C-alpha atoms as one frame of an Amber mdcrd trajectory, in Angstrom:
protein
  64.976   9.966   5.467  64.255  13.015   4.976  62.850  15.353   7.567  59.136
  16.234   7.719  58.794  19.480   5.652  57.697  22.528   7.653  55.143  24.255
   5.137  56.043  27.607   6.297  59.473  27.156   5.073  58.511  25.672   2.029
  56.464  28.717   1.057  59.384  30.914   2.138  61.633  28.885  -0.480  59.067
  29.173  -3.197  59.167  32.853  -2.595  62.802  32.782  -2.872  63.050  31.061
  -5.924  60.442  32.925  -7.623  62.416  36.460  -6.257  65.482  34.968  -8.042
  63.882  33.780 -11.270  64.793  30.431 -11.296  63.357  28.767 -14.115  63.924
  26.275 -16.551  63.738  29.291 -18.856  66.014  31.835 -17.254  68.631  29.013
 -16.542  68.970  27.989 -20.643  69.592  31.307 -20.975  72.341  31.758 -18.151
  74.347  28.894 -19.551  73.045  28.278 -23.110  71.195  25.702 -24.841  74.487
  22.871 -25.549  75.233  23.318 -21.597  71.654  22.688 -20.619  71.314  19.588
 -22.695  74.858  18.282 -21.827  73.463  18.483 -18.056  70.518  15.693 -18.796
  73.572  13.714 -20.140  75.216  13.950 -16.758  77.740  16.462 -17.568  77.634
  19.716 -15.491  81.073  21.397 -16.390  79.513  23.344 -19.721  77.037  25.307
 -17.172  79.207  25.820 -14.295  81.799  27.286 -17.368  79.022  29.000 -18.510
  78.491  31.029 -15.329  81.939  31.779 -14.366  82.398  33.476 -11.290  78.939
  35.315 -11.472  77.452  35.946  -7.684  73.549  36.836  -8.427  71.092  34.992
  -7.097  70.621  32.344 -10.521  73.860  31.847 -10.450  74.236  30.883  -7.210
  71.215  28.652  -6.865  71.965  27.279 -10.287  75.042  25.774  -9.329  74.008
  24.627  -5.616  70.293  23.216  -6.880  70.384  22.084 -10.650  74.393  21.141
 -10.551  75.009  20.386  -7.108  77.845  21.924  -6.401  79.076  23.413  -2.812
  78.687  27.699  -2.670  79.458  29.687   0.057  76.784  29.902   2.762  77.151
  34.218   2.486  76.010  33.528  -0.982  73.390  31.189  -0.050  71.989  33.476
   2.413  71.911  36.496  -0.107  70.322  34.249  -2.864  67.653  33.041  -0.385
  66.647  35.896   1.822  63.821  33.856   3.769  64.866  30.637   3.716  68.995
  31.084   3.927  71.132  27.877   4.292  69.769  27.323   7.627  66.038  26.477
   6.022  67.492  24.251   3.473  69.209  22.439   5.686  66.024  21.916   8.019
  64.615  20.758   4.819  67.104  18.138   4.082  68.116  19.698   0.917  71.597
  20.588   1.717  74.069  21.026   4.681  76.943  23.214   6.164  80.321  22.535
   5.145  82.380  24.880   7.454  81.876  28.203   5.313  80.062  26.442   2.727
  76.860  24.849   1.526  76.731  21.163   0.845  74.074  20.158  -1.468  72.170
  16.708  -0.808  69.772  17.256  -3.010  68.870  18.964  -6.551  65.672  21.520
  -7.101  64.984  22.031 -10.519  62.770  24.241 -12.480  60.228  21.903 -14.360
  58.058  23.577 -17.148  55.079  22.191 -18.306  52.033  22.581 -20.478  48.520
  20.580 -19.462  44.601  21.604 -20.544  44.781  25.097 -18.517  47.854  26.112
 -20.108  51.634  26.079 -19.236  53.378  26.558 -15.930  56.371  25.262 -13.772
  57.231  23.508 -10.856  59.942  23.039  -8.513  60.913  19.493  -8.041  63.590
  18.638  -5.491  64.888  15.112  -5.745  68.189  13.402  -5.178  71.825  14.190
  -6.642  72.584  12.797  -9.883  76.097  10.640 -10.874  77.486  13.770 -11.851
  77.149  15.759  -8.595  77.990  12.456  -6.241  81.183  11.797  -8.897  80.082
   7.987  -9.026  77.645   5.055  -9.316  73.831   5.983  -7.593  72.806   4.599
  -4.087  70.015   2.250  -4.272  68.049   4.333  -2.767  68.134   7.030  -4.998
  65.207   9.110  -5.520  64.981   9.896  -9.059  64.028  13.428 -10.590  61.881
  14.300 -13.786  63.747  12.239 -16.867  61.934  11.350 -20.135  59.923   8.584
 -19.000  58.439  10.580 -16.317  57.580  13.519 -18.752  56.133  10.912 -21.368
  53.689   9.779 -18.574  52.929  13.006 -17.213  51.697  13.920 -20.685  49.900
  10.947 -21.219  47.840  11.462 -18.568  43.938  12.238 -19.583  42.866  15.944
 -19.358  39.728  15.186 -17.829  38.491  15.616 -14.548  38.007  13.098 -11.878
  37.240  12.660  -7.801  39.964   9.888  -6.627  43.303   9.097  -7.779  46.112
   6.956  -7.148  49.688   7.100  -8.188  51.490   4.098  -7.465  55.278   4.298
  -6.748  55.462   8.136  -6.622  58.717   8.744  -6.533  59.539  12.535  -6.741
  56.095  13.150  -6.837  55.572  14.431 -10.152  52.837  12.313 -11.438  50.888
  13.560  -7.991  51.615  17.018  -8.903  49.939  16.239 -12.677  47.185  14.303
 -11.607  45.752  16.626  -9.128  45.382  19.521 -11.413  42.522  17.174 -12.873
  41.717  14.840  -9.633  40.415  16.195  -6.573  42.421  13.817  -4.143  45.461
  11.872  -4.826  46.670   9.190  -3.146  50.602   8.723  -3.786  52.035   5.222
  -2.509  55.622   4.261  -3.012  57.964   1.390  -0.796  60.446   4.607  -0.355
  59.790   6.662   2.510  62.536   9.209   1.489  60.659   9.023  -2.113  57.421
  10.118   0.011  59.178  12.930   1.997  60.492  14.338  -1.795  56.716  13.790
  -3.029  55.572  15.462   0.056  57.940  18.560  -0.148  57.114  19.112  -4.161
  53.499  19.087  -2.877  54.144  22.190  -0.438  56.731  23.605  -2.206  54.484
  24.138  -5.343  51.221  25.068  -3.372  49.546  22.044  -4.086  47.192  20.453
  -1.603  45.337  17.603  -1.959  47.842  15.049  -2.195  48.268  12.359   0.527
  50.874   9.916   0.694  51.367   6.379   1.611  53.969   3.611   2.299  54.023
   0.289   0.856  54.338  -1.850  -2.632  51.444  -1.691  -5.403  47.950  -2.334
  -4.083  48.837  -3.025  -0.243  48.102   0.750   0.738  45.214   0.605  -0.648
  43.477  -2.443   0.206  39.786  -2.468  -0.742  39.780   0.902  -2.444  38.698
   2.104  -6.205  39.681   4.907  -7.731  38.506   6.904 -11.247  42.181   7.453
 -12.150  45.269   5.306 -11.424  48.663   6.250 -12.781  52.048   4.527 -12.762
  55.485   4.936 -13.587  56.446   1.665 -11.456  59.892   0.155 -10.745  59.587
  -1.573 -14.499  63.293  -2.168 -15.037  64.137  -5.649 -15.679  66.873  -6.807
 -13.432  68.830 -10.056 -12.269  68.195 -11.300  -9.200  71.698 -12.433  -7.933
  74.035 -11.281  -5.893  76.186  -8.025  -7.030  73.654  -6.477  -9.351  72.529
  -2.904  -7.585  68.491  -3.079  -6.884  67.834   0.447  -7.168  64.348   1.371
  -5.866  63.576   3.812  -8.571  63.408   1.298 -10.918  63.416  -2.590  -9.390
  60.503  -3.427  -7.614  61.908  -6.706  -6.803  60.711  -8.893  -9.235  61.699
 -11.738 -11.810  61.364 -10.041 -15.384  58.220  -8.265 -15.996  56.343  -9.857
 -13.836  55.920  -6.245 -11.611  54.057  -4.948 -14.636  52.037  -8.053 -15.110
  50.811  -8.191 -11.182  49.885  -4.374 -11.507  48.139  -5.571 -14.601  46.072
  -8.230 -13.089  45.738  -6.668  -9.977  44.434  -2.637 -11.248  41.227  -4.001
 -12.269  39.627  -4.480  -8.311  40.847  -0.611  -7.380  39.009   0.821 -10.573
  36.083   2.163 -10.460  33.631   1.611 -12.549  34.618   4.293 -15.719  38.084
   4.391 -14.065  41.390   4.661 -16.301  44.627   3.199 -15.071  47.522   4.365
 -17.074  51.118   3.327 -16.763  54.372   2.652 -18.500  55.823  -0.925 -18.655
  58.186  -3.539 -20.110  57.398  -6.724 -21.754  59.679  -9.691 -22.534  59.419
 -11.455 -25.592  59.886 -15.080 -24.485  60.147 -18.093 -25.892  58.718 -17.018
 -29.171  55.590 -15.575 -27.470  55.852 -11.865 -28.650  55.669  -9.209 -25.774
  52.323  -7.545 -26.265  50.809 -11.100 -26.951  51.949 -11.567 -23.281  50.448
  -8.201 -22.232  47.176  -9.358 -23.963  47.617 -12.619 -21.695  47.665 -10.595
 -18.458  44.428  -8.378 -19.267  42.680 -11.420 -19.999  43.829 -12.837 -16.240
  42.023  -9.811 -14.873  39.431 -11.039 -12.059  37.770  -7.581 -13.486  36.932
  -7.188 -16.940  38.975  -4.387 -18.725  39.136  -2.702 -21.660  42.566  -2.013
 -23.287  44.599   0.160 -25.297  48.483  -0.761 -25.091  51.182   0.759 -27.618
  54.688  -0.529 -27.654  56.807   2.292 -28.761  60.516   0.801 -29.301  61.999
  -2.641 -28.928  65.363  -4.062 -27.476  67.971  -6.887 -27.961  69.047  -8.170
 -24.667  72.180  -6.770 -24.973  71.274  -3.270 -25.784  68.724  -3.756 -22.796
  71.576  -4.332 -20.463  73.952  -1.974 -21.848  71.332   0.479 -21.066  70.543
   0.125 -17.332  73.829  -0.705 -16.552  74.890   2.805 -17.686  71.984   4.383
 -16.466  73.027   3.123 -12.862  76.257   4.832 -13.496  78.414   2.307 -14.587
  79.888   3.288 -18.365  81.445   0.950 -20.953  85.126   0.185 -19.818  84.744
   1.219 -16.154  85.417  -1.870 -13.600  82.362  -3.794 -13.227  80.641  -2.907
 -16.445  81.046  -6.356 -18.195  80.175  -8.677 -15.383  76.755  -6.409 -14.870
  76.014  -6.975 -18.670  76.985 -10.518 -18.582  74.436 -10.726 -15.798  71.599
  -9.213 -17.557  72.200 -11.566 -20.509  72.584 -14.826 -18.266  69.100 -13.832
 -16.743  67.474 -13.179 -20.216  68.667 -16.419 -21.563  67.466 -18.392 -18.077
  63.717 -17.182 -19.650  64.400 -17.244 -23.127  64.014 -13.801 -24.122  64.990
 -12.537 -27.240  63.558  -8.954 -26.973  62.495  -6.562 -24.531  59.590  -4.134
 -25.361  58.676  -0.727 -23.581  55.407   0.943 -23.910  52.295   3.047 -22.717
  49.139   0.949 -21.499  45.384   2.554 -20.635  43.308   0.022 -18.993  39.761
   0.982 -18.116  36.697  -0.846 -16.476  33.964  -0.498 -17.882  30.756   1.630
 -16.876  28.625  -1.696 -17.387  28.795  -4.808 -19.242  31.679  -6.163 -21.443
  34.818  -4.563 -22.189  34.754  -3.054 -26.141  38.195  -1.966 -26.118  41.231
  -4.315 -27.102  43.990  -2.744 -28.834  47.415  -3.935 -29.227  49.660  -1.990
 -31.687  53.474  -1.349 -32.284  54.212   2.136 -32.911  58.077   2.462 -33.302
  57.894   6.186 -34.469  58.624   9.369 -33.687  56.110  11.306 -31.649  54.066
  14.259 -33.103  53.950  16.289 -29.908  54.726  16.209 -26.236  51.315  15.650
 -25.020  49.380  12.576 -26.162  46.715  13.126 -23.098  44.187  14.650 -25.098
  45.148  12.878 -27.808  44.187   9.480 -25.789  40.595  10.971 -24.594  39.596
  12.040 -27.747  40.283   8.526 -29.086  38.390   7.023 -26.034  35.217   9.236
 -26.642  34.958   8.508 -30.411  35.476   4.479 -29.120  32.743   5.098 -26.929
  30.228   7.151 -29.124  30.983   4.987 -32.025  30.900   1.429 -30.016  27.122
   1.472 -29.894  26.664   3.002 -33.719  25.674   0.016 -35.925  26.340   0.398
 -39.515  23.142   2.345 -40.114  24.022   5.049 -38.091  27.430   5.350 -39.221
  26.178   5.911 -42.657  23.831   8.751 -40.976  26.710  10.215 -39.069  28.649
  13.770 -40.467  32.453  13.437 -40.063  35.108  15.863 -40.102  38.361  15.575
 -41.569  40.991  16.646 -38.539  42.924  19.827 -39.101  46.281  18.234 -38.345
  45.767  15.628 -41.320  47.617  16.247 -44.481  47.304  14.027 -47.884  50.557
  13.274 -50.201  50.673  11.422 -53.522  53.057   9.840 -55.577  53.508   9.386
 -58.862  55.567   7.443 -61.197  57.184   9.736 -63.905  54.519  10.604 -66.516
  51.819   8.566 -64.745  48.390  10.333 -64.162  47.169   8.101 -61.768  49.110
   8.105 -58.063  50.684   4.913 -57.324  50.532   5.729 -53.414  48.194   8.062
 -51.238  49.221   9.003 -47.812  47.601  10.553 -44.902  49.571  12.101 -42.452
  48.732  13.061 -39.290  50.204  16.272 -37.436  49.361  15.411 -33.915  48.684
  12.525 -31.398  50.951   9.532 -32.623  51.739  10.890 -36.129  50.611   8.270
 -37.697  50.791   7.750 -41.518  48.399   5.629 -43.411  48.642   4.190 -47.069
  44.938   4.056 -48.461  42.911   3.566 -51.789  41.764   6.399 -54.255  38.147
   5.738 -52.213  39.033   5.806 -48.791  41.324   9.235 -49.685  37.988  10.627
 -51.776  36.032   9.987 -48.518  38.235  11.851 -46.214  38.590  14.501 -48.373
  35.108  14.941 -48.778  34.487  14.981 -45.117  33.537  18.943 -44.376  31.030
  18.437 -41.795  28.275  19.079 -44.604  26.786  15.514 -46.039  26.321  12.271
 -44.097  29.142   9.536 -44.353  26.529   6.706 -46.248  25.844   9.887 -48.926
  29.605  10.490 -49.537  30.395   6.802 -50.203  27.284   6.203 -52.824  28.330
   8.870 -54.458  32.284   7.938 -54.408  30.783   4.145 -55.591  29.091   5.905
 -58.372  32.046   7.858 -59.421  34.247   4.541 -59.391  31.834   2.621 -60.857
  31.498  -0.039 -57.877  28.727  -1.565 -55.848  27.128   0.996 -53.220  26.743
  -1.951 -50.538  30.392  -3.488 -51.582  31.781  -0.104 -51.085  30.400   0.448
 -47.875  31.296  -2.880 -46.005  35.095  -2.004 -47.458  35.516   1.615 -46.020
  33.104   1.730 -42.555  35.509  -0.569 -40.592  38.156   1.796 -41.768  36.290
   4.666 -41.137  35.360   3.335 -37.547  39.430   2.901 -37.207  40.095   6.528
 -38.465  37.844   8.304 -36.070  39.709   6.366 -33.352  43.158   7.059 -34.427
  42.375  11.050 -34.607  42.212  11.445 -38.517  38.402  11.659 -38.644  36.383
  13.746 -35.962  32.684  13.364 -34.957  30.796  16.448 -34.269  30.509  17.735
 -31.014
């Protein structure tokens, strides 16, 4: 457990790190892009070799706080003139070891971009496998990984009053939420994780984050929030002896029950109009697709919810097992790898699991009335951008604005093609007409759609000048088809293009 962080010491450490130029960009320049990428794969020697015998503050702090390598106490005192080695010890980040300082945690600079621009945090977390030289302890507090960055980028960039971060870990989601939310409650079952959350809030000068101990919704019984975010410990883990139960990824439930419990219980803690966003896994069991099972969870909620669920990837049981055995620091060929993999395969077989999906869930409590959004989709393609929050917010806005608009209202609407949309036409050699017309999205989910000439013409004509109905009638005349039939065909697809961001409603 970390000691209660001293606010004054945290301010001193932040000033020292700032004076040392301790940024992600500076470290990447110091040891090179290849070495920087290797650190993410658990290899620290290329970065250490690149630093050589450099004794400047950036090099000393890079070795100590990023690579997890002991440094001379005198060098640490010189690099951290306000904090010193003693201050790091008081914060629980390092400990004296003779004339050296032994790191107990890592502190990594993390660049970010949000609606207000770009910035940087320093994020403290536990030492990784490379620094420990072996598998992680079960109470390990994870730093900022790919999933953390994904969820941070998914958060809606719109203001809210009260927020909740369930399973806060090192606190990255609470920090990101606090940029838009007036007050954030961060919960976790791990006291050590909450210690890191508190430390990181102070280190980055972020107020308005309250930490509470407990599982799922227990610490907030009877409370409601405008925004809920969670990167829960959703990893499916066999409940058998000998399989490590890492707190940062294992919620202690069978299969995907933890995600199911979140989905069925979150509605009661959402204020009207409130939105919950989370990452999760779902199993395909006995022939029932994972997304269909998620749909059943949403339907089981006592509070009716809008739902938008996106499956980003899926893995077969063996691939899933190998992924998470490696994640715990047990590598292929090492003792115990086959035993752990077999435990996962036995667990999946017992439930008839043939596939595990991973993706994003956005759940919303309607302001009033019944839900109007029910969307479950698989998008197993590369993302077009790093941050999807603005895209999700725009999609929800388009949905809400069009939900109460009938076809007559849509016909009277003026739409504009989004600036990131391009069109590609594919022709057979010598053919005058294209065999395929494709609309491609440069942002958002990077969708690519095959469209027919009528819809392509409509999108091409949406320049904010004429209403949709006028354009469709003109296209019907050009194609020599009935205007009523063309409206019936195009209008549902126009609504879809507005939701997915190909077309935009005027402000």
